[in-house]
C-alpha positions as CSV (number, residue, x, y, z in Angstrom):
1,X,11.3,-36.8,21.3
2,X,13.8,-34.1,20.5
3,X,13.6,-34.4,16.9
4,X,11.6,-31.7,14.6
5,X,10.0,-32.9,11.7
6,X,8.3,-31.3,8.8
7,X,6.2,-32.3,6.4
8,X,6.6,-29.4,4.1
9,X,10.1,-30.6,3.3
10,X,8.8,-33.7,2.0
11,X,8.6,-34.2,-1.7
12,X,5.7,-33.0,-3.4
13,X,3.7,-35.4,-6.0
14,X,0.7,-35.3,-8.4
15,X,-1.9,-37.9,-8.2
16,X,-4.3,-36.9,-10.9
17,X,-5.3,-33.2,-10.4
18,X,-4.0,-33.3,-6.3
19,X,-1.0,-32.8,-5.1
20,X,0.8,-34.5,-2.0
21,X,3.7,-33.9,0.2
22,X,5.4,-30.7,0.4
23,X,3.1,-27.7,1.7
24,X,-0.3,-29.6,0.3
25,X,-2.9,-30.2,2.7
26,X,-2.7,-33.3,4.4
27,X,-5.5,-36.0,2.4
28,X,-8.0,-38.3,3.5
29,X,-8.0,-42.1,1.7
30,X,-10.4,-44.8,2.1
31,X,-10.4,-47.9,-0.1
32,X,-13.6,-49.4,-1.7
33,X,-14.6,-52.6,0.1
34,X,-16.6,-54.3,-2.4
35,X,-16.5,-55.7,-6.2
36,X,-16.1,-53.1,-8.5
37,X,-19.8,-52.9,-10.0
38,X,-19.7,-53.1,-13.9
39,X,-22.3,-50.3,-13.7
40,X,-20.5,-47.2,-13.7
41,X,-23.0,-44.8,-12.7
42,X,-23.4,-47.0,-9.6
43,X,-20.0,-46.7,-8.9
44,X,-19.5,-43.0,-9.8
45,X,-22.6,-41.8,-7.7
46,X,-21.1,-43.6,-4.6
47,X,-17.3,-41.8,-5.3
48,X,-19.5,-38.4,-5.6
49,X,-20.9,-39.5,-2.1
50,X,-17.4,-40.0,-0.7
51,X,-16.2,-36.8,-1.9
52,X,-18.7,-34.7,-0.5
53,X,-17.9,-36.4,2.7
54,X,-14.3,-35.1,2.6
55,X,-12.7,-38.2,1.0
56,X,-9.5,-37.0,-1.6
57,X,-8.4,-40.5,-2.8
58,X,-9.8,-44.0,-3.0
59,X,-8.3,-47.0,-3.6
60,X,-9.3,-50.2,-4.9
61,X,-8.2,-53.9,-5.0
62,X,-7.3,-55.3,-8.3
63,X,-7.4,-59.1,-7.8
64,X,-7.5,-60.0,-11.8
65,X,-7.3,-58.8,-15.2
66,X,-11.2,-58.0,-15.7
67,X,-11.1,-55.5,-12.7
68,X,-8.0,-54.0,-13.9
69,X,-9.1,-53.2,-17.4
70,X,-12.6,-51.9,-15.6
71,X,-10.7,-49.6,-13.2
72,X,-8.6,-48.3,-16.2
73,X,-11.8,-47.0,-17.6
74,X,-13.3,-46.0,-14.9
75,X,-10.7,-44.2,-12.9
76,X,-10.5,-41.3,-15.7
77,X,-14.4,-40.2,-14.7
78,X,-14.0,-40.2,-11.0
79,X,-14.4,-37.0,-9.2
80,X,-11.4,-38.1,-6.8
81,X,-8.1,-39.7,-7.9
82,X,-8.1,-43.7,-8.0
83,X,-5.3,-45.7,-6.6
84,X,-5.1,-49.3,-7.7
85,X,-3.9,-51.9,-5.3
86,X,-1.7,-54.6,-6.9
87,X,-0.7,-57.7,-4.8
88,X,1.3,-60.9,-6.4
89,X,0.8,-60.0,-10.4
90,X,2.7,-57.5,-11.8
91,X,0.8,-57.4,-15.2
92,X,-2.0,-56.1,-13.3
93,X,-0.1,-53.0,-12.5
94,X,1.0,-52.8,-16.2
95,X,-2.8,-52.7,-17.2
96,X,-4.1,-50.4,-14.7
97,X,-1.7,-47.8,-15.4
98,X,-3.4,-47.0,-18.7
99,X,-6.1,-45.1,-16.5
100,X,-5.5,-44.8,-12.9
101,X,-3.6,-42.0,-11.2
102,X,-1.6,-44.0,-8.6
103,X,-0.4,-47.5,-7.8
104,X,0.0,-49.1,-4.9
105,X,2.5,-52.2,-4.7
106,X,3.8,-54.4,-1.7
107,X,7.3,-55.3,-1.9
108,X,7.1,-58.4,-0.1
109,X,4.9,-60.0,-2.5
110,X,4.9,-58.3,-6.0
111,X,8.0,-60.5,-7.3
112,X,11.2,-60.5,-8.8
113,X,13.2,-56.9,-8.9
114,X,12.8,-56.8,-12.6
115,X,9.0,-57.1,-12.3
116,X,9.0,-54.1,-10.0
117,X,11.2,-52.6,-12.6
118,X,9.1,-53.1,-15.6
119,X,6.0,-51.3,-13.5
120,X,8.5,-48.3,-12.7
121,X,9.2,-48.1,-16.1
122,X,5.9,-47.8,-17.2
123,X,4.6,-45.6,-14.5
124,X,7.4,-43.0,-15.4
125,X,6.3,-43.0,-19.1
126,X,3.0,-42.3,-17.8
127,X,3.6,-39.7,-15.1
128,X,1.9,-41.7,-12.6
129,X,3.2,-42.3,-8.7
130,X,3.8,-45.3,-7.1
131,X,3.1,-46.2,-3.5
132,X,5.4,-48.6,-1.7
133,X,3.2,-50.2,0.8
134,X,5.3,-52.0,3.7
135,X,3.3,-53.6,6.0
136,X,4.8,-55.5,9.4
137,X,3.0,-58.6,9.0
138,X,3.8,-59.1,5.1
139,X,7.6,-58.4,5.0
140,X,9.8,-60.1,2.3
141,X,10.8,-63.5,3.7
142,X,14.3,-62.6,4.4
143,X,13.5,-59.9,6.7
144,X,11.0,-61.6,9.1
145,X,13.3,-62.7,11.5
146,X,14.2,-59.2,12.4
147,X,12.2,-57.0,14.7
148,X,9.2,-55.8,13.1
149,X,10.7,-52.3,13.0
150,X,14.0,-53.0,11.6
151,X,12.6,-55.2,9.1
152,X,10.0,-52.8,7.9
153,X,13.1,-49.9,7.6
154,X,15.1,-52.6,5.8
155,X,12.3,-53.2,3.3
156,X,11.9,-49.6,2.9
157,X,15.5,-49.0,2.4
158,X,15.5,-52.0,-0.3
159,X,12.7,-50.7,-2.1
160,X,14.3,-47.1,-2.3
161,X,17.6,-48.4,-3.5
162,X,15.9,-50.3,-6.4
163,X,13.4,-46.9,-7.3
164,X,16.3,-44.8,-7.0
165,X,18.8,-47.0,-9.2
166,X,15.6,-46.5,-11.8
167,X,15.8,-43.0,-11.6
168,X,12.1,-43.3,-10.0
169,X,11.3,-40.8,-7.4
170,X,7.9,-40.2,-7.9
171,X,6.9,-42.1,-4.9
172,X,4.6,-42.3,-1.5
173,X,5.9,-44.7,1.3
174,X,3.1,-46.4,4.0
175,X,4.8,-48.6,6.9
176,X,1.8,-49.7,8.3
177,X,1.6,-52.5,11.7
178,X,-1.5,-53.5,13.4
179,X,0.3,-52.0,16.7
180,X,-0.3,-48.3,17.2
181,X,2.8,-47.8,18.8
182,X,4.7,-49.8,16.1
183,X,3.4,-47.9,13.4
184,X,4.2,-44.6,15.5
185,X,7.8,-45.7,15.8
186,X,8.5,-47.0,12.4
187,X,7.4,-43.8,10.6
188,X,9.4,-41.7,12.8
189,X,12.2,-43.3,11.8
190,X,11.4,-43.5,8.3
191,X,10.9,-39.6,8.4
192,X,14.2,-39.1,9.9
193,X,16.1,-40.4,7.0
194,X,14.1,-40.0,3.6
195,X,12.1,-37.3,2.2
196,X,9.2,-39.0,0.6
197,X,5.8,-38.4,1.5
198,X,4.3,-40.6,3.9
199,X,0.7,-42.4,3.9
200,X,-0.2,-42.9,7.3
201,X,-2.3,-45.6,9.1
202,X,-2.6,-48.6,11.4
203,X,-3.3,-51.6,9.2
204,X,-5.9,-54.4,10.5
205,X,-6.8,-52.0,13.2
206,X,-10.1,-54.1,13.6
207,X,-13.9,-52.8,14.1
208,X,-15.2,-49.4,14.9
209,X,-14.4,-48.6,18.1
210,X,-11.1,-50.6,18.6
211,X,-10.1,-49.4,15.0
212,X,-10.6,-45.5,15.7
213,X,-8.9,-45.6,18.7
214,X,-5.7,-47.0,17.6
215,X,-5.8,-45.1,14.5
216,X,-6.4,-41.8,16.7
217,X,-3.4,-42.8,18.9
218,X,-0.9,-43.5,16.2
219,X,-2.3,-40.5,13.7
220,X,-2.8,-37.9,15.8
221,X,0.8,-38.1,17.6
222,X,2.6,-38.6,14.1
223,X,0.5,-35.4,12.6
224,X,1.5,-33.3,15.6
225,X,4.7,-34.1,15.1
226,X,5.1,-33.0,11.4
227,X,4.7,-36.0,9.9
228,X,2.6,-37.7,7.2
229,X,0.9,-36.3,3.9
230,X,-2.0,-38.4,3.8
231,X,-4.1,-40.7,6.0
232,X,-6.4,-43.9,5.9
233,X,-8.3,-44.8,8.8
234,X,-8.6,-48.7,8.1
235,X,-11.9,-50.2,9.9
236,X,-13.9,-53.1,9.8
237,X,-16.7,-51.0,8.6
238,X,-18.2,-48.8,5.8
239,X,-15.7,-46.5,3.8
240,X,-17.7,-43.6,4.7
241,X,-16.9,-44.2,8.4
242,X,-13.0,-44.2,7.7
243,X,-13.8,-41.0,5.8
244,X,-15.5,-39.2,8.5
245,X,-13.2,-40.2,11.3
246,X,-10.1,-39.3,9.1
247,X,-12.1,-35.8,9.1
248,X,-12.3,-35.6,12.9
249,X,-8.6,-36.9,13.3
250,X,-7.4,-33.9,11.0
251,X,-9.7,-31.5,12.6
252,X,-8.4,-32.4,16.0
253,X,-4.8,-32.1,14.6
254,X,-5.4,-28.5,13.5
255,X,-5.3,-29.7,10.1
256,X,-8.6,-29.1,8.6
257,X,-10.4,-26.3,9.1
258,X,-14.2,-25.5,8.2
259,X,-17.4,-28.0,8.4
260,X,-19.6,-28.9,10.9
261,X,-18.5,-29.6,14.7
262,X,-21.6,-31.8,15.6
263,X,-22.1,-31.6,19.4
264,X,-24.6,-33.8,20.9
265,X,-25.2,-35.4,24.4
266,X,-24.9,-39.3,25.3
267,X,-28.5,-39.4,26.9
268,X,-29.5,-40.1,29.9
269,X,-32.7,-40.9,32.0
270,X,-33.8,-37.3,32.1
271,X,-33.7,-37.1,28.2
272,X,-37.0,-37.4,26.1
273,X,-35.5,-36.1,23.1
274,X,-34.1,-38.8,20.2
275,X,-30.7,-37.6,20.2
276,X,-29.4,-40.7,18.4
277,X,-31.9,-41.2,16.0
278,X,-31.5,-37.5,14.9
279,X,-28.1,-37.7,14.8
280,X,-28.1,-40.7,12.5
281,X,-30.4,-39.4,10.3
282,X,-28.8,-35.9,9.5
283,X,-24.8,-36.8,10.1
284,X,-24.2,-37.4,6.4
285,X,-26.1,-34.2,5.4
286,X,-23.9,-32.1,8.2
287,X,-20.6,-33.6,6.9
288,X,-21.5,-32.4,3.4
289,X,-21.4,-28.6,4.5
290,X,-18.2,-26.7,4.4
291,X,-19.0,-23.6,6.3
292,X,-17.6,-23.7,9.6
293,X,-20.6,-24.6,12.1
294,X,-21.4,-25.8,15.4
295,X,-24.8,-27.8,15.3
296,X,-26.1,-29.1,18.8
297,X,-28.3,-32.2,19.2
298,X,-29.0,-32.3,23.1
299,X,-31.2,-34.5,25.2
300,X,-33.2,-32.2,27.3
301,X,-34.6,-28.5,27.9
302,X,-33.5,-28.7,31.3
303,X,-29.6,-27.8,30.9
304,X,-29.3,-28.3,26.7
305,X,-29.1,-25.0,25.4
306,X,-27.2,-23.7,28.6
307,X,-24.5,-26.7,27.7
308,X,-24.7,-26.1,24.1
309,X,-24.7,-21.9,24.4
310,X,-21.4,-22.0,22.1
311,X,-23.9,-23.7,19.3
312,X,-24.7,-21.8,16.2
313,X,-27.8,-23.8,15.9
314,X,-28.9,-26.1,18.4
315,X,-32.2,-28.7,19.0
316,X,-33.7,-30.4,21.8
317,X,-37.4,-31.1,23.1
318,X,-39.6,-32.9,25.5
319,X,-43.0,-34.5,25.2
320,X,-44.4,-33.5,22.0
321,X,-42.5,-30.3,21.4
322,X,-39.0,-29.5,20.3
323,X,-37.2,-26.3,20.2
324,X,-34.5,-24.7,18.1
325,X,-32.1,-22.8,20.1
326,X,-29.1,-20.2,18.7
327,X,-26.4,-19.4,21.3
328,X,-28.4,-20.7,23.9
329,X,-31.1,-18.5,23.2
330,X,-34.7,-19.8,22.3
331,X,-35.5,-19.1,18.4
332,X,-38.6,-21.1,17.6
333,X,-40.8,-24.0,19.0
334,X,-42.3,-26.9,16.7
335,X,-44.1,-30.1,16.8
336,X,-41.6,-33.1,17.9
337,X,-42.7,-34.7,14.5
338,X,-41.2,-31.7,12.6
339,X,-38.0,-31.6,14.3
340,X,-35.9,-33.2,11.6
341,X,-37.1,-31.0,9.2
342,X,-36.9,-27.8,11.3
343,X,-33.4,-28.5,11.8
344,X,-32.5,-28.9,8.1
345,X,-34.2,-25.5,7.3
346,X,-32.2,-23.9,10.3
347,X,-28.9,-25.1,8.9
348,X,-29.7,-24.3,4.8
349,X,-30.3,-20.9,6.3
350,X,-27.2,-20.7,8.1
351,X,-25.5,-22.1,5.0
352,X,-26.6,-19.1,3.1
353,X,-25.8,-16.5,5.2
């Protein structure tokens, strides 16, 4: 690829009190995967937890009028911007625009152009951006005979013509395929033609392992080429796994600094330390730390401290005893049943320094 792309040259839009596109940091999104709870405090508690983990935007499916009205009331209270995902019924988009921060529509199923125009008109009046979602598997009927890439670009062009005919340019586009390669190629093509910010992701990517592999393949490639202003790692897994995976992808792309780098060994027959269990117990707490920190959880005292010599804080153990080490040097010994709390104490101490 000889083409040079630059996300900094895309237009900047505002989603609630956050910016997207231009020189704004690449943001992380996830999607709420359950029914919207009637108890708003239950929902807001979860949204605060996602925000601490690194989530910048959250999207909700809006299947009916009841959910549309509920989301419009809850969105202004959310710690992160809320996007309403609308399919089939443009009237739901009109309802949620009274409270949400962005609306996502799919040109393949939202209906006639006049319906889209009504949504655009109200969004313009409210100053709310639209995400146009173009999925390879749900293109408008007249474009389905084309090769997927060509059909998706044609759908994008049709929607841009419709938006711009209404003077509406407050938009984000997503072009997603279940194929990582198609996702790469179609987003490259779009980025070479238009300056709208791009929402990246591989749709219907599958369960945790294949889903992470597909998304990492596509997103690291595109982000490395300067394409993409926001990402959503689509997984058949809980929301927090999507957020954490997104964090790690941005870290590997050099687009998100700070936070904890978790180093842990896979374990082997020599290991006597409960690596997997300890990492599972403390992982979410570590992702809440914003200070740059490397934490190592190693399986044995034979070579754990040496292999993790670069770690600011490390822990391993054998038998009934655990050890805390810093940059490969022993700091203290503790009983094995106190290992988790000892590690928490060391992390709190490092954060407060």
